N, CA and C atoms of all chains as a GROMACS GRO file, in nm:
protein
  612
    1UNK      N    1   0.083  -0.118   0.000
    1UNK     CA    2   0.000   0.000   0.000
    1UNK      C    3   0.088   0.124   0.000
    2UNK      N    4   0.030   0.232  -0.041
    2UNK     CA    5   0.100   0.360  -0.038
    2UNK      C    6   0.011   0.456   0.041
    3UNK      N    7   0.071   0.521   0.138
    3UNK     CA    8  -0.005   0.617   0.217
    3UNK      C    9   0.089   0.730   0.258
    4UNK      N   10   0.035   0.828   0.325
    4UNK     CA   11   0.110   0.947   0.361
    4UNK      C   12   0.135   0.951   0.511
    5UNK      N   13   0.241   1.017   0.549
    5UNK     CA   14   0.269   1.044   0.690
    5UNK      C   15   0.293   1.194   0.706
    6UNK      N   16   0.261   1.243   0.823
    6UNK     CA   17   0.314   1.373   0.864
    6UNK      C   18   0.412   1.346   0.980
    7UNK      N   19   0.466   1.449   1.037
    7UNK     CA   20   0.569   1.428   1.138
    7UNK      C   21   0.515   1.351   1.259
    8UNK      N   22   0.391   1.382   1.294
    8UNK     CA   23   0.329   1.316   1.409
    8UNK      C   24   0.312   1.166   1.382
    9UNK      N   25   0.268   1.133   1.261
    9UNK     CA   26   0.250   0.993   1.222
    9UNK      C   27   0.384   0.919   1.225
   10UNK      N   28   0.486   0.986   1.174
   10UNK     CA   29   0.620   0.928   1.171
   10UNK      C   30   0.669   0.899   1.313
   11UNK      N   31   0.653   0.996   1.401
   11UNK     CA   32   0.700   0.977   1.539
   11UNK      C   33   0.623   0.866   1.609
   12UNK      N   34   0.492   0.861   1.585
   12UNK     CA   35   0.413   0.757   1.652
   12UNK      C   36   0.445   0.619   1.596
   13UNK      N   37   0.477   0.613   1.466
   13UNK     CA   38   0.519   0.486   1.406
   13UNK      C   39   0.645   0.435   1.475
   14UNK      N   40   0.743   0.523   1.490
   14UNK     CA   41   0.869   0.484   1.554
   14UNK      C   42   0.845   0.442   1.699
   15UNK      N   43   0.764   0.518   1.768
   15UNK     CA   44   0.742   0.495   1.910
   15UNK      C   45   0.661   0.369   1.938
   16UNK      N   46   0.558   0.346   1.855
   16UNK     CA   47   0.464   0.237   1.883
   16UNK      C   48   0.506   0.104   1.820
   17UNK      N   49   0.586   0.113   1.710
   17UNK     CA   50   0.621  -0.009   1.639
   17UNK      C   51   0.511  -0.057   1.545
   18UNK      N   52   0.410   0.025   1.527
   18UNK     CA   53   0.301  -0.006   1.433
   18UNK      C   54   0.286   0.111   1.335
   19UNK      N   55   0.243   0.078   1.212
   19UNK     CA   56   0.230   0.180   1.110
   19UNK      C   57   0.118   0.279   1.143
   20UNK      N   58   0.155   0.404   1.142
   20UNK     CA   59   0.059   0.513   1.160
   20UNK      C   60   0.076   0.608   1.043
   21UNK      N   61  -0.033   0.640   0.977
   21UNK     CA   62  -0.028   0.728   0.861
   21UNK      C   63  -0.104   0.857   0.892
   22UNK      N   64  -0.107   0.944   0.791
   22UNK     CA   65  -0.186   1.066   0.804
   22UNK      C   66  -0.288   1.066   0.690
   23UNK      N   67  -0.414   1.068   0.727
   23UNK     CA   68  -0.520   1.072   0.626
   23UNK      C   69  -0.540   1.215   0.578
   24UNK      N   70  -0.508   1.237   0.451
   24UNK     CA   71  -0.524   1.371   0.396
   24UNK      C   72  -0.670   1.407   0.377
   25UNK      N   73  -0.755   1.306   0.352
   25UNK     CA   74  -0.898   1.335   0.332
   25UNK      C   75  -0.967   1.366   0.464
   26UNK      N   76  -0.922   1.300   0.572
   26UNK     CA   77  -0.985   1.322   0.703
   26UNK      C   78  -0.905   1.419   0.790
   27UNK      N   79  -0.787   1.459   0.739
   27UNK     CA   80  -0.701   1.552   0.813
   27UNK      C   81  -0.675   1.507   0.956
   28UNK      N   82  -0.644   1.379   0.968
   28UNK     CA   83  -0.610   1.327   1.102
   28UNK      C   84  -0.522   1.204   1.091
   29UNK      N   85  -0.461   1.168   1.203
   29UNK     CA   86  -0.378   1.048   1.208
   29UNK      C   87  -0.463   0.926   1.174
   30UNK      N   88  -0.400   0.834   1.106
   30UNK     CA   89  -0.468   0.710   1.067
   30UNK      C   90  -0.386   0.595   1.126
   31UNK      N   91  -0.434   0.546   1.239
   31UNK     CA   92  -0.367   0.431   1.302
   31UNK      C   93  -0.416   0.307   1.232
   32UNK      N   94  -0.341   0.266   1.135
   32UNK     CA   95  -0.379   0.158   1.044
   32UNK      C   96  -0.424   0.034   1.122
   33UNK      N   97  -0.547  -0.011   1.097
   33UNK     CA   98  -0.598  -0.130   1.164
   33UNK      C   99  -0.672  -0.102   1.293
   34UNK      N  100  -0.685   0.025   1.328
   34UNK     CA  101  -0.752   0.059   1.454
   34UNK      C  102  -0.897   0.010   1.455
   35UNK      N  103  -0.964   0.021   1.340
   35UNK     CA  104  -1.102  -0.024   1.329
   35UNK      C  105  -1.110  -0.173   1.293
   36UNK      N  106  -1.029  -0.212   1.194
   36UNK     CA  107  -1.039  -0.347   1.138
   36UNK      C  108  -0.960  -0.451   1.217
   37UNK      N  109  -0.865  -0.405   1.296
   37UNK     CA  110  -0.774  -0.497   1.364
   37UNK      C  111  -0.658  -0.540   1.276
   38UNK      N  112  -0.659  -0.495   1.152
   38UNK     CA  113  -0.556  -0.537   1.056
   38UNK      C  114  -0.434  -0.446   1.067
   39UNK      N  115  -0.366  -0.457   1.177
   39UNK     CA  116  -0.253  -0.369   1.204
   39UNK      C  117  -0.128  -0.413   1.130
   40UNK      N  118  -0.035  -0.322   1.122
   40UNK     CA  119   0.092  -0.349   1.054
   40UNK      C  120   0.205  -0.333   1.154
   41UNK      N  121   0.262  -0.444   1.194
   41UNK     CA  122   0.373  -0.441   1.289
   41UNK      C  123   0.502  -0.418   1.212
   42UNK      N  124   0.575  -0.317   1.254
   42UNK     CA  125   0.696  -0.278   1.182
   42UNK      C  126   0.806  -0.383   1.198
   43UNK      N  127   0.860  -0.427   1.085
   43UNK     CA  128   0.978  -0.516   1.090
   43UNK      C  129   1.106  -0.439   1.055
   44UNK      N  130   1.092  -0.348   0.961
   44UNK     CA  131   1.210  -0.269   0.922
   44UNK      C  132   1.162  -0.140   0.856
   45UNK      N  133   1.238  -0.036   0.876
   45UNK     CA  134   1.207   0.092   0.813
   45UNK      C  135   1.327   0.134   0.728
   46UNK      N  136   1.300   0.170   0.605
   46UNK     CA  137   1.403   0.223   0.517
   46UNK      C  138   1.362   0.363   0.472
   47UNK      N  139   1.461   0.444   0.444
   47UNK     CA  140   1.434   0.578   0.392
   47UNK      C  141   1.514   0.596   0.264
   48UNK      N  142   1.461   0.667   0.169
   48UNK     CA  143   1.527   0.671   0.038
   48UNK      C  144   1.634   0.780   0.030
   49UNK      N  145   1.702   0.783  -0.084
   49UNK     CA  146   1.823   0.864  -0.102
   49UNK      C  147   1.799   1.013  -0.077
   50UNK      N  148   1.683   1.063  -0.119
   50UNK     CA  149   1.658   1.205  -0.095
   50UNK      C  150   1.565   1.228   0.025
   51UNK      N  151   1.546   1.123   0.101
   51UNK     CA  152   1.480   1.132   0.232
   51UNK      C  153   1.340   1.192   0.225
   52UNK      N  154   1.266   1.158   0.120
   52UNK     CA  155   1.127   1.202   0.116
   52UNK      C  156   1.029   1.086   0.096
   53UNK      N  157   1.081   0.964   0.100
   53UNK     CA  158   0.994   0.846   0.089
   53UNK      C  159   1.041   0.742   0.190
   54UNK      N  160   0.945   0.683   0.258
   54UNK     CA  161   0.973   0.582   0.360
   54UNK      C  162   0.918   0.448   0.312
   55UNK      N  163   0.996   0.344   0.331
   55UNK     CA  164   0.951   0.208   0.298
   55UNK      C  165   0.938   0.131   0.429
   56UNK      N  166   0.816   0.089   0.459
   56UNK     CA  167   0.794   0.008   0.578
   56UNK      C  168   0.786  -0.139   0.539
   57UNK      N  169   0.866  -0.221   0.602
   57UNK     CA  170   0.849  -0.365   0.589
   57UNK      C  171   0.775  -0.409   0.714
   58UNK      N  172   0.658  -0.470   0.694
   58UNK     CA  173   0.569  -0.495   0.807
   58UNK      C  174   0.522  -0.640   0.813
   59UNK      N  175   0.480  -0.677   0.932
   59UNK     CA  176   0.400  -0.800   0.945
   59UNK      C  177   0.255  -0.756   0.938
   60UNK      N  178   0.190  -0.792   0.828
   60UNK     CA  179   0.052  -0.749   0.806
   60UNK      C  180  -0.045  -0.849   0.869
   61UNK      N  181  -0.119  -0.803   0.965
   61UNK     CA  182  -0.225  -0.888   1.020
   61UNK      C  183  -0.348  -0.872   0.931
   62UNK      N  184  -0.395  -0.982   0.876
   62UNK     CA  185  -0.513  -0.977   0.789
   62UNK      C  186  -0.486  -0.903   0.660
   63UNK      N  187  -0.581  -0.821   0.621
   63UNK     CA  188  -0.578  -0.755   0.490
   63UNK      C  189  -0.540  -0.608   0.506
   64UNK      N  190  -0.441  -0.565   0.430
   64UNK     CA  191  -0.406  -0.422   0.433
   64UNK      C  192  -0.509  -0.340   0.358
   65UNK      N  193  -0.567  -0.400   0.257
   65UNK     CA  194  -0.652  -0.324   0.164
   65UNK      C  195  -0.797  -0.321   0.211
   66UNK      N  196  -0.860  -0.204   0.195
   66UNK     CA  197  -1.001  -0.190   0.234
   66UNK      C  198  -1.093  -0.274   0.146
   67UNK      N  199  -1.038  -0.329   0.037
   67UNK     CA  200  -1.119  -0.418  -0.046
   67UNK      C  201  -1.102  -0.565  -0.004
   68UNK      N  202  -1.027  -0.588   0.100
   68UNK     CA  203  -1.020  -0.723   0.158
   68UNK      C  204  -0.902  -0.807   0.111
   69UNK      N  205  -0.810  -0.745   0.037
   69UNK     CA  206  -0.691  -0.817  -0.008
   69UNK      C  207  -0.574  -0.786   0.086
   70UNK      N  208  -0.477  -0.878   0.085
   70UNK     CA  209  -0.361  -0.855   0.173
   70UNK      C  210  -0.289  -0.726   0.133
   71UNK      N  211  -0.278  -0.706   0.001
   71UNK     CA  212  -0.211  -0.588  -0.053
   71UNK      C  213  -0.310  -0.506  -0.135
   72UNK      N  214  -0.288  -0.376  -0.139
   72UNK     CA  215  -0.368  -0.292  -0.229
   72UNK      C  216  -0.334  -0.319  -0.376
   73UNK      N  217  -0.219  -0.377  -0.398
   73UNK     CA  218  -0.174  -0.400  -0.536
   73UNK      C  219  -0.219  -0.538  -0.584
   74UNK      N  220  -0.348  -0.563  -0.577
   74UNK     CA  221  -0.400  -0.696  -0.608
   74UNK      C  222  -0.439  -0.711  -0.755
   75UNK      N  223  -0.424  -0.602  -0.830
   75UNK     CA  224  -0.456  -0.608  -0.972
   75UNK      C  225  -0.330  -0.600  -1.057
   76UNK      N  226  -0.323  -0.690  -1.152
   76UNK     CA  227  -0.208  -0.699  -1.241
   76UNK      C  228  -0.244  -0.634  -1.374
   77UNK      N  229  -0.149  -0.559  -1.428
   77UNK     CA  230  -0.169  -0.496  -1.559
   77UNK      C  231  -0.098  -0.583  -1.663
   78UNK      N  232  -0.174  -0.625  -1.762
   78UNK     CA  233  -0.116  -0.707  -1.868
   78UNK      C  234  -0.048  -0.621  -1.973
   79UNK      N  235   0.027  -0.687  -2.061
   79UNK     CA  236   0.111  -0.615  -2.157
   79UNK      C  237   0.030  -0.515  -2.241
   80UNK      N  238  -0.093  -0.551  -2.272
   80UNK     CA  239  -0.173  -0.462  -2.357
   80UNK      C  240  -0.246  -0.354  -2.276
   81UNK      N  241  -0.222  -0.354  -2.145
   81UNK     CA  242  -0.281  -0.250  -2.061
   81UNK      C  243  -0.410  -0.289  -1.992
   82UNK      N  244  -0.458  -0.410  -2.015
   82UNK     CA  245  -0.579  -0.455  -1.945
   82UNK      C  246  -0.542  -0.495  -1.801
   83UNK      N  247  -0.644  -0.497  -1.717
   83UNK     CA  248  -0.620  -0.519  -1.573
   83UNK      C  249  -0.702  -0.638  -1.525
   84UNK      N  250  -0.643  -0.721  -1.441
   84UNK     CA  251  -0.716  -0.836  -1.386
   84UNK      C  252  -0.674  -0.858  -1.241
   85UNK      N  253  -0.768  -0.904  -1.160
   85UNK     CA  254  -0.736  -0.936  -1.020
   85UNK      C  255  -0.644  -1.058  -1.019
   86UNK      N  256  -0.534  -1.046  -0.946
   86UNK     CA  257  -0.431  -1.152  -0.949
   86UNK      C  258  -0.413  -1.218  -0.813
   87UNK      N  259  -0.478  -1.166  -0.711
   87UNK     CA  260  -0.462  -1.222  -0.576
   87UNK      C  261  -0.595  -1.273  -0.523
   88UNK      N  262  -0.587  -1.344  -0.410
   88UNK     CA  263  -0.708  -1.393  -0.344
   88UNK      C  264  -0.760  -1.290  -0.246
   89UNK      N  265  -0.890  -1.272  -0.242
   89UNK     CA  266  -0.948  -1.186  -0.141
   89UNK      C  267  -0.948  -1.262  -0.008
   90UNK      N  268  -0.896  -1.198   0.096
   90UNK     CA  269  -0.883  -1.267   0.225
   90UNK      C  270  -1.007  -1.253   0.312
   91UNK      N  271  -1.065  -1.135   0.306
   91UNK     CA  272  -1.179  -1.108   0.394
   91UNK      C  273  -1.285  -1.030   0.318
   92UNK      N  274  -1.406  -1.036   0.368
   92UNK     CA  275  -1.518  -0.961   0.310
   92UNK      C  276  -1.519  -0.822   0.376
   93UNK      N  277  -1.496  -0.717   0.298
   93UNK     CA  278  -1.490  -0.583   0.358
   93UNK      C  279  -1.615  -0.549   0.441
   94UNK      N  280  -1.730  -0.598   0.398
   94UNK     CA  281  -1.853  -0.567   0.472
   94UNK      C  282  -1.849  -0.626   0.612
   95UNK      N  283  -1.783  -0.740   0.626
   95UNK     CA  284  -1.770  -0.803   0.758
   95UNK      C  285  -1.670  -0.726   0.845
   96UNK      N  286  -1.567  -0.674   0.781
   96UNK     CA  287  -1.461  -0.606   0.858
   96UNK      C  288  -1.506  -0.466   0.901
   97UNK      N  289  -1.559  -0.393   0.805
   97UNK     CA  290  -1.589  -0.252   0.831
   97UNK      C  291  -1.734  -0.229   0.870
   98UNK      N  292  -1.813  -0.337   0.867
   98UNK     CA  293  -1.951  -0.327   0.910
   98UNK      C  294  -2.045  -0.286   0.798
   99UNK      N  295  -2.165  -0.337   0.806
   99UNK     CA  296  -2.268  -0.300   0.710
   99UNK      C  297  -2.354  -0.191   0.774
  100UNK      N  298  -2.408  -0.106   0.689
  100UNK     CA  299  -2.501  -0.007   0.742
  100UNK      C  300  -2.633  -0.077   0.775
  101UNK      N  301  -2.692  -0.041   0.886
  101UNK     CA  302  -2.819  -0.105   0.922
  101UNK      C  303  -2.927  -0.058   0.828
  102UNK      N  304  -3.019  -0.147   0.798
  102UNK     CA  305  -3.123  -0.114   0.698
  102UNK      C  306  -3.242  -0.048   0.767
  103UNK      N  307   1.271   0.230  -0.556
  103UNK     CA  308   1.266   0.372  -0.584
  103UNK      C  309   1.122   0.416  -0.600
  104UNK      N  310   1.100   0.542  -0.580
  104UNK     CA  311   0.968   0.599  -0.603
  104UNK      C  312   0.986   0.712  -0.704
  105UNK      N  313   0.905   0.710  -0.807
  105UNK     CA  314   0.912   0.816  -0.908
  105UNK      C  315   0.771   0.840  -0.962
  106UNK      N  316   0.762   0.937  -1.048
  106UNK     CA  317   0.631   0.977  -1.100
  106UNK      C  318   0.617   0.940  -1.247
  107UNK      N  319   0.496   0.919  -1.289
  107UNK     CA  320   0.466   0.899  -1.431
  107UNK      C  321   0.358   0.998  -1.472
  108UNK      N  322   0.360   1.035  -1.597
  108UNK     CA  323   0.242   1.097  -1.656
  108UNK      C  324   0.188   0.996  -1.759
  109UNK      N  325   0.086   1.034  -1.830
  109UNK     CA  326   0.022   0.937  -1.921
  109UNK      C  327   0.119   0.890  -2.029
  110UNK      N  328   0.201   0.982  -2.078
  110UNK     CA  329   0.298   0.946  -2.182
  110UNK      C  330   0.400   0.845  -2.130
  111UNK      N  331   0.447   0.867  -2.008
  111UNK     CA  332   0.544   0.775  -1.946
  111UNK      C  333   0.482   0.637  -1.927
  112UNK      N  334   0.358   0.637  -1.882
  112UNK     CA  335   0.285   0.512  -1.861
  112UNK      C  336   0.272   0.434  -1.991
  113UNK      N  337   0.232   0.503  -2.096
  113UNK     CA  338   0.214   0.437  -2.227
  113UNK      C  339   0.347   0.384  -2.280
  114UNK      N  340   0.453   0.463  -2.265
  114UNK     CA  341   0.582   0.418  -2.316
  114UNK      C  342   0.637   0.302  -2.233
  115UNK      N  343   0.607   0.301  -2.104
  115UNK     CA  344   0.647   0.187  -2.020
  115UNK      C  345   0.581   0.059  -2.070
  116UNK      N  346   0.451   0.066  -2.094
  116UNK     CA  347   0.378  -0.052  -2.144
  116UNK      C  348   0.431  -0.097  -2.280
  117UNK      N  349   0.454  -0.001  -2.366
  117UNK     CA  350   0.493  -0.030  -2.504
  117UNK      C  351   0.637  -0.084  -2.512
  118UNK      N  352   0.727  -0.023  -2.434
  118UNK     CA  353   0.869  -0.058  -2.447
  118UNK      C  354   0.911  -0.176  -2.359
  119UNK      N  355   0.836  -0.197  -2.249
  119UNK     CA  356   0.877  -0.301  -2.154
  119UNK      C  357   0.988  -0.256  -2.061
  120UNK      N  358   1.018  -0.127  -2.064
  120UNK     CA  359   1.116  -0.070  -1.971
  120UNK      C  360   1.053   0.048  -1.897
  121UNK      N  361   1.100   0.069  -1.773
  121UNK     CA  362   1.042   0.175  -1.691
  121UNK      C  363   1.074   0.312  -1.748
  122UNK      N  364   0.970   0.390  -1.768
  122UNK     CA  365   0.982   0.529  -1.811
  122UNK      C  366   0.904   0.614  -1.711
  123UNK      N  367   0.968   0.715  -1.659
  123UNK     CA  368   0.904   0.801  -1.560
  123UNK      C  369   0.889   0.942  -1.618
  124UNK      N  370   0.832   1.029  -1.535
  124UNK     CA  371   0.823   1.170  -1.573
  124UNK      C  372   0.897   1.252  -1.469
  125UNK      N  373   0.997   1.323  -1.514
  125UNK     CA  374   1.074   1.406  -1.422
  125UNK      C  375   1.001   1.538  -1.401
  126UNK      N  376   0.955   1.560  -1.278
  126UNK     CA  377   0.883   1.684  -1.249
  126UNK      C  378   0.978   1.803  -1.245
  127UNK      N  379   1.105   1.778  -1.207
  127UNK     CA  380   1.200   1.890  -1.202
  127UNK      C  381   1.243   1.933  -1.342
  128UNK      N  382   1.254   1.835  -1.432
  128UNK     CA  383   1.298   1.869  -1.568
  128UNK      C  384   1.180   1.882  -1.665
  129UNK      N  385   1.061   1.850  -1.618
  129UNK     CA  386   0.940   1.857  -1.703
  129UNK      C  387   0.956   1.780  -1.833
  130UNK      N  388   1.009   1.660  -1.821
  130UNK     CA  389   1.022   1.575  -1.941
  130UNK      C  390   1.025   1.428  -1.904
  131UNK      N  391   1.004   1.343  -2.002
  131UNK     CA  392   1.010   1.199  -1.980
  131UNK      C  393   1.149   1.162  -1.931
  132UNK      N  394   1.151   1.064  -1.844
  132UNK     CA  395   1.276   1.015  -1.787
  132UNK      C  396   1.284   0.865  -1.818
  133UNK      N  397   1.359   0.837  -1.924
  133UNK     CA  398   1.377   0.696  -1.961
  133UNK      C  399   1.488   0.641  -1.873
  134UNK      N  400   1.447   0.580  -1.766
  134UNK     CA  401   1.538   0.536  -1.659
  134UNK      C  402   1.652   0.452  -1.717
  135UNK      N  403   1.775   0.495  -1.693
  135UNK     CA  404   1.892   0.420  -1.740
  135UNK      C  405   1.940   0.465  -1.876
  136UNK      N  406   1.877   0.566  -1.932
  136UNK     CA  407   1.917   0.609  -2.068
  136UNK      C  408   2.062   0.660  -2.068
  137UNK      N  409   2.100   0.728  -1.961
  137UNK     CA  410   2.238   0.778  -1.951
  137UNK      C  411   2.331   0.674  -1.889
  138UNK      N  412   2.286   0.613  -1.781
  138UNK     CA  413   2.372   0.523  -1.702
  138UNK      C  414   2.377   0.381  -1.758
  139UNK      N  415   2.278   0.345  -1.839
  139UNK     CA  416   2.266   0.206  -1.882
  139UNK      C  417   2.195   0.118  -1.780
  140UNK      N  418   2.160   0.177  -1.666
  140UNK     CA  419   2.097   0.099  -1.559
  140UNK      C  420   1.946   0.095  -1.578
  141UNK      N  421   1.906   0.026  -1.681
  141UNK     CA  422   1.764   0.022  -1.715
  141UNK      C  423   1.687  -0.075  -1.627
  142UNK      N  424   1.557  -0.058  -1.630
  142UNK     CA  425   1.468  -0.144  -1.550
  142UNK      C  426   1.374  -0.217  -1.644
  143UNK      N  427   1.400  -0.346  -1.661
  143UNK     CA  428   1.314  -0.426  -1.750
  143UNK      C  429   1.192  -0.473  -1.671
  144UNK      N  430   1.076  -0.447  -1.725
  144UNK     CA  431   0.952  -0.476  -1.653
  144UNK      C  432   0.928  -0.627  -1.644
  145UNK      N  433   0.905  -0.673  -1.522
  145UNK     CA  434   0.865  -0.813  -1.503
  145UNK      C  435   0.716  -0.824  -1.474
  146UNK      N  436   0.665  -0.729  -1.399
  146UNK     CA  437   0.522  -0.732  -1.368
  146UNK      C  438   0.479  -0.592  -1.328
  147UNK      N  439   0.356  -0.560  -1.364
  147UNK     CA  440   0.300  -0.430  -1.324
  147UNK      C  441   0.174  -0.454  -1.242
  148UNK      N  442   0.167  -0.387  -1.128
  148UNK     CA  443   0.048  -0.393  -1.045
  148UNK      C  444  -0.007  -0.252  -1.028
  149UNK      N  445  -0.136  -0.243  -1.011
  149UNK     CA  446  -0.198  -0.113  -0.985
  149UNK      C  447  -0.282  -0.125  -0.858
  150UNK      N  448  -0.289  -0.020  -0.781
  150UNK     CA  449  -0.352  -0.033  -0.649
  150UNK      C  450  -0.503  -0.012  -0.654
  151UNK      N  451  -0.566  -0.031  -0.537
  151UNK     CA  452  -0.711  -0.036  -0.527
  151UNK      C  453  -0.780   0.089  -0.579
  152UNK      N  454  -0.722   0.205  -0.555
  152UNK     CA  455  -0.787   0.326  -0.605
  152UNK      C  456  -0.718   0.379  -0.731
  153UNK      N  457  -0.636   0.295  -0.789
  153UNK     CA  458  -0.580   0.318  -0.924
  153UNK      C  459  -0.505   0.451  -0.937
  154UNK      N  460  -0.431   0.486  -0.831
  154UNK     CA  461  -0.348   0.606  -0.844
  154UNK      C  462  -0.201   0.578  -0.811
  155UNK      N  463  -0.168   0.452  -0.788
  155UNK     CA  464  -0.029   0.414  -0.761
  155UNK      C  465   0.004   0.288  -0.838
  156UNK      N  466   0.121   0.288  -0.901
  156UNK     CA  467   0.165   0.174  -0.982
  156UNK      C  468   0.286   0.112  -0.914
  157UNK      N  469   0.287  -0.021  -0.909
  157UNK     CA  470   0.402  -0.093  -0.855
  157UNK      C  471   0.467  -0.169  -0.970
  158UNK      N  472   0.591  -0.133  -1.001
  158UNK     CA  473   0.665  -0.204  -1.105
  158UNK      C  474   0.757  -0.306  -1.040
  159UNK      N  475   0.747  -0.429  -1.083
  159UNK     CA  476   0.847  -0.529  -1.045
  159UNK      C  477   0.940  -0.541  -1.164
  160UNK      N  478   1.068  -0.513  -1.140
  160UNK     CA  479   1.160  -0.500  -1.253
  160UNK      C  480   1.286  -0.585  -1.236
  161UNK      N  481   1.349  -0.612  -1.348
  161UNK     CA  482   1.487  -0.661  -1.344
  161UNK      C  483   1.576  -0.538  -1.354
  162UNK      N  484   1.644  -0.508  -1.244
  162UNK     CA  485   1.726  -0.387  -1.237
  162UNK      C  486   1.866  -0.417  -1.288
  163UNK      N  487   1.904  -0.354  -1.396
  163UNK     CA  488   2.042  -0.366  -1.442
  163UNK      C  489   2.125  -0.263  -1.364
  164UNK      N  490   2.226  -0.311  -1.293
  164UNK     CA  491   2.312  -0.219  -1.216
  164UNK      C  492   2.238  -0.155  -1.100
  165UNK      N  493   2.261  -0.028  -1.082
  165UNK     CA  494   2.212   0.045  -0.966
  165UNK      C  495   2.094   0.133  -1.005
  166UNK      N  496   1.984   0.119  -0.932
  166UNK     CA  497   1.870   0.208  -0.957
  166UNK      C  498   1.898   0.348  -0.904
  167UNK      N  499   1.975   0.355  -0.798
  167UNK     CA  500   1.991   0.482  -0.726
  167UNK      C  501   2.107   0.564  -0.782
  168UNK      N  502   2.085   0.693  -0.789
  168UNK     CA  503   2.190   0.782  -0.839
  168UNK      C  504   2.310   0.787  -0.744
  169UNK      N  505   2.293   0.733  -0.624
  169UNK     CA  506   2.406   0.728  -0.530
  169UNK      C  507   2.484   0.596  -0.544
  170UNK      N  508   2.444   0.513  -0.640
  170UNK     CA  509   2.523   0.394  -0.671
  170UNK      C  510   2.478   0.266  -0.603
  171UNK      N  511   2.363   0.272  -0.536
  171UNK     CA  512   2.309   0.152  -0.471
  171UNK      C  513   2.203   0.088  -0.561
  172UNK      N  514   2.180  -0.042  -0.540
  172UNK     CA  515   2.078  -0.108  -0.622
  172UNK      C  516   1.942  -0.044  -0.600
  173UNK      N  517   1.913  -0.012  -0.476
  173UNK     CA  518   1.785   0.049  -0.440
  173UNK      C  519   1.808   0.185  -0.378
  174UNK      N  520   1.714   0.275  -0.397
  174UNK     CA  521   1.722   0.405  -0.328
  174UNK      C  522   1.702   0.390  -0.178
  175UNK      N  523   1.644   0.279  -0.137
  175UNK     CA  524   1.614   0.259   0.006
  175UNK      C  525   1.730   0.187   0.074
  176UNK      N  526   1.848   0.245   0.063
  176UNK     CA  527   1.968   0.179   0.115
  176UNK      C  528   1.998   0.217   0.260
  177UNK      N  529   1.917   0.305   0.314
  177UNK     CA  530   1.938   0.346   0.453
  177UNK      C  531   1.828   0.292   0.543
  178UNK      N  532   1.870   0.233   0.652
  178UNK     CA  533   1.779   0.174   0.748
  178UNK      C  534   1.760   0.269   0.865
  179UNK      N  535   1.637   0.279   0.909
  179UNK     CA  536   1.607   0.363   1.025
  179UNK      C  537   1.598   0.273   1.147
  180UNK      N  538   1.677   0.303   1.248
  180UNK     CA  539   1.674   0.222   1.370
  180UNK      C  540   1.562   0.268   1.462
  181UNK      N  541   1.537   0.187   1.564
  181UNK     CA  542   1.420   0.210   1.651
  181UNK      C  543   1.420   0.350   1.711
  182UNK      N  544   1.536   0.402   1.741
  182UNK     CA  545   1.541   0.534   1.803
  182UNK      C  546   1.541   0.648   1.700
  183UNK      N  547   1.528   0.609   1.572
  183UNK     CA  548   1.516   0.711   1.468
  183UNK      C  549   1.646   0.746   1.399
  184UNK      N  550   1.756   0.686   1.441
  184UNK     CA  551   1.884   0.711   1.373
  184UNK      C  552   1.888   0.632   1.242
  185UNK      N  553   1.975   0.677   1.153
  185UNK     CA  554   1.977   0.621   1.018
  185UNK      C  555   2.118   0.569   0.987
  186UNK      N  556   2.125   0.452   0.922
  186UNK     CA  557   2.255   0.396   0.885
  186UNK      C  558   2.245   0.328   0.749
  187UNK      N  559   2.352   0.335   0.671
  187UNK     CA  560   2.355   0.266   0.542
  187UNK      C  561   2.354   0.116   0.568
  188UNK      N  562   2.264   0.044   0.500
  188UNK     CA  563   2.246  -0.099   0.528
  188UNK      C  564   2.279  -0.186   0.407
  189UNK      N  565   2.306  -0.125   0.294
  189UNK     CA  566   2.334  -0.201   0.172
  189UNK      C  567   2.475  -0.170   0.121
  190UNK      N  568   2.518  -0.250   0.023
  190UNK     CA  569   2.648  -0.228  -0.040
  190UNK      C  570   2.633  -0.134  -0.159
  191UNK      N  571   2.727  -0.042  -0.172
  191UNK     CA  572   2.728   0.044  -0.291
  191UNK      C  573   2.782  -0.039  -0.408
  192UNK      N  574   2.709  -0.040  -0.517
  192UNK     CA  575   2.747  -0.124  -0.631
  192UNK      C  576   2.842  -0.053  -0.726
  193UNK      N  577   2.817   0.074  -0.745
  193UNK     CA  578   2.896   0.149  -0.843
  193UNK      C  579   2.929   0.287  -0.788
  194UNK      N  580   3.032   0.345  -0.846
  194UNK     CA  581   3.072   0.480  -0.809
  194UNK      C  582   2.994   0.577  -0.898
  195UNK      N  583   2.907   0.659  -0.839
  195UNK     CA  584   2.826   0.749  -0.921
  195UNK      C  585   2.909   0.835  -1.016
  196UNK      N  586   3.027   0.874  -0.974
  196UNK     CA  587   3.113   0.959  -1.059
  196UNK      C  588   3.153   0.886  -1.187
  197UNK      N  589   3.168   0.753  -1.176
  197UNK     CA  590   3.203   0.674  -1.295
  197UNK      C  591   3.083   0.658  -1.388
  198UNK      N  592   2.964   0.650  -1.328
  198UNK     CA  593   2.843   0.625  -1.408
  198UNK      C  594   2.797   0.752  -1.478
  199UNK      N  595   2.792   0.859  -1.400
  199UNK     CA  596   2.733   0.982  -1.453
  199UNK      C  597   2.837   1.080  -1.504
  200UNK      N  598   2.964   1.044  -1.488
  200UNK     CA  599   3.072   1.127  -1.544
  200UNK      C  600   3.115   1.235  -1.448
  201UNK      N  601   3.243   1.263  -1.454
  201UNK     CA  602   3.298   1.373  -1.374
  201UNK      C  603   3.305   1.497  -1.462
  202UNK      N  604   3.292   1.609  -1.400
  202UNK     CA  605   3.311   1.733  -1.475
  202UNK      C  606   3.459   1.750  -1.505
  203UNK      N  607   3.490   1.792  -1.625
  203UNK     CA  608   3.632   1.810  -1.660
  203UNK      C  609   3.686   1.930  -1.586
  204UNK      N  610   3.811   1.922  -1.545
  204UNK     CA  611   3.870   2.029  -1.465
  204UNK      C  612   3.930   2.134  -1.558
   0.00000   0.00000   0.00000
């Protein structure tokens, strides 16, 4: 998955040992897995050459993706540019995030 | 490494089978490895759930990083937030990109 951090998210990630992002749409910290339980335990942190991108190597509990796949990158692009699902769905998002009551 | 694409870069990546990015600083296509020879041959392309991030799995010839490492993520962040080089430098950037004549 790809997500954003601000300084607070970065510090909390280091301190807690779990991935914490910053939701730009909600303008708040996003403690990944807080609702779903699908937390990301940090195994290793790398930073790139110009120090503006962070790579987290994590132990992913359950599905990282809100669509129920382990990875958000569950779709493969074929040579001609068509797209197909290439991974198994692990969980039903409706079960994880809840259904709206009717 | 993390880099940007525009539509032209994306199309040329698909067509050529090699990674092509868009340099935002130079406002032009960046055919990765055109100068250094360190091209990235595409092995697989994935696209994420909201279709705004592309993951390229590539065969990296030589060093992807302009600092001479295979990956730009050659620095590891330790638990207390300190940073250390964790990989081997493959090439001398001055040899790859040329020295300025004196």
